[in-house]
C-alpha positions in Angstrom: -9.9 -17.3 7.8 -11.0 -13.9 7.8 -13.6 -12.7 6.0 -13.4 -9.6 4.9 -17.0 -9.7 3.3 -19.3 -10.5 6.4 -17.0 -8.4 10.1 -16.8 -4.3 9.3 -14.3 -4.6 12.5 -11.9 -6.6 11.4 -10.6 -4.4 8.8 -7.9 -4.6 6.4 -4.9 -4.1 8.0 -1.3 -5.2 6.4 -1.4 -7.8 9.2 -4.5 -8.9 8.6 -4.4 -9.4 3.9 -1.2 -10.9 4.4 -3.1 -13.8 6.6 -6.0 -13.6 3.6 -4.1 -13.1 0.7 -1.1 -15.6 1.6 1.8 -15.8 -1.0 -0.1 -12.9 -3.0 0.8 -10.5 -0.4 3.8 -8.9 -2.3 2.5 -8.3 -4.8 -0.5 -6.3 -3.4 2.1 -4.1 -1.0 4.4 -3.7 -5.0 1.0 -2.4 -6.1 -0.2 -0.3 -3.1 3.7 1.2 -3.1 3.7 1.5 -6.8 0.1 4.0 -6.8 1.8 7.5 -5.4 4.1 7.3 -9.1 0.6 7.3 -10.2 -0.4 9.4 -8.3 -2.9 7.4 -7.0 -5.3 7.1 -4.0 -5.7 3.6 -2.0 -8.5 4.0 0.1 -9.9 0.1 2.2 -13.8 1.3 3.0 -16.9 -1.1 3.8 -19.8 -1.5 2.4 -22.9 -3.0 3.2 -23.8 -5.3 -0.4 -19.7 -6.3 -0.6 -17.5 -6.0 2.6 -14.0 -4.9 2.4 -13.2 -3.2 -1.2 -10.3 -1.3 -2.1 -11.2 1.7 -4.1 -8.1 3.6 -6.5 -9.0 6.7 -7.3 -8.0 10.2 -8.7 -9.2 13.2 -7.3 -13.0 11.9 -7.9 -12.6 8.9 -10.7 -12.7 5.5 -9.5 -9.3 3.7 -11.3 -10.3 0.1 -10.2 -11.7 -1.7 -7.6 -9.5 -4.4 -5.2 -11.1 -7.2 -3.1 -9.0 -9.2 -0.5 -9.9 -12.6 -1.9 -8.4 -16.1 0.0 -5.0 -16.5 -1.5 -5.0 -13.5 -4.2 -6.0 -10.1 -4.3 -9.2 -9.4 -7.4 -9.1 -5.8 -9.3 -12.1 -5.0 -11.5 -11.5 -1.6 -14.4 -14.7 -1.1 -15.5 -14.5 0.7 -19.0 -17.4 2.7 -21.4 -18.0 1.9 -24.5 -15.7 4.9 -26.1 -12.4 3.6 -24.3 -13.2 -0.1 -24.5 -11.0 -0.6 -28.2 -8.2 1.7 -26.3 -7.6 -1.6 -23.9 -7.7 -3.9 -26.4 -5.0 -1.8 -27.9 -2.5 -1.8 -25.0 0.4 -3.7 -25.0 -0.9 -6.4 -22.0 -1.5 -9.8 -22.1 -3.4 -11.4 -24.6 -5.4 -13.5 -22.0 -6.9 -10.3 -20.7 -7.9 -8.6 -24.0 -9.3 -11.6 -24.9 -11.6 -11.9 -21.2 -11.9 -8.7 -21.8 -13.7 -8.2 -25.0 -16.1 -12.1 -24.0 -17.2 -9.5 -21.7 -20.1 -8.1 -22.1 -21.0 -5.0 -21.0 -23.6 -4.7 -18.0 -26.7 -2.9 -17.9 -24.9 0.6 -18.2 -23.3 -0.3 -20.8 -19.6 -0.7 -19.2 -17.1 -3.0 -19.7 -15.7 -4.7 -16.6 -11.8 -6.8 -16.3 -11.1 -8.2 -13.6 -7.2 -9.1 -12.8 -6.4 -11.9 -9.8 -3.2 -10.7 -9.2 -1.2 -13.3 -7.4 2.6 -12.6 -8.4 3.8 -9.7 -9.1 4.7 -10.6 -12.8 0.4 -9.7 -13.7 1.9 -6.5 -12.5 3.1 -4.7 -15.3 -0.5 -5.3 -16.8 -2.2 -3.3 -14.0 0.2 -0.2 -14.5 -0.2 -0.3 -18.3 -4.4 -0.3 -16.7 -4.0 2.1 -14.4 -2.1 4.3 -17.4 -4.9 4.3 -19.2 -7.9 4.6 -17.2 -6.3 7.5 -16.1 -6.3 9.4 -19.2 -9.4 8.1 -20.7 -12.6 10.1 -20.6 
């Protein structure tokens, strides 16, 4: 099994990602292809403390982080206190809102919303979050 956490020489190419993500690879490809519509950029980089991570940005603003995990893609949006209520007002799945509202902020008052992407059915919520994150101050 490919381990993106440990080996910086094994890059997250489509071929390698398809092995790690398995059936969720098509959802990843759909998301990656759709990012251009949001005017955001996807870049995979190797971090010594985290392995290969996808960073989605618009100009210098980080929209979300992604990680290829066996069988799915995990993405994380980080919101400050000022933007937290706006997330809860979005038309996204109630379980995401519940999870987000129950997540305590970390030491810097940032609250993360993590979503595991297994299929295209999760993507409409992700698209709303991307759009909101782009507009959030």
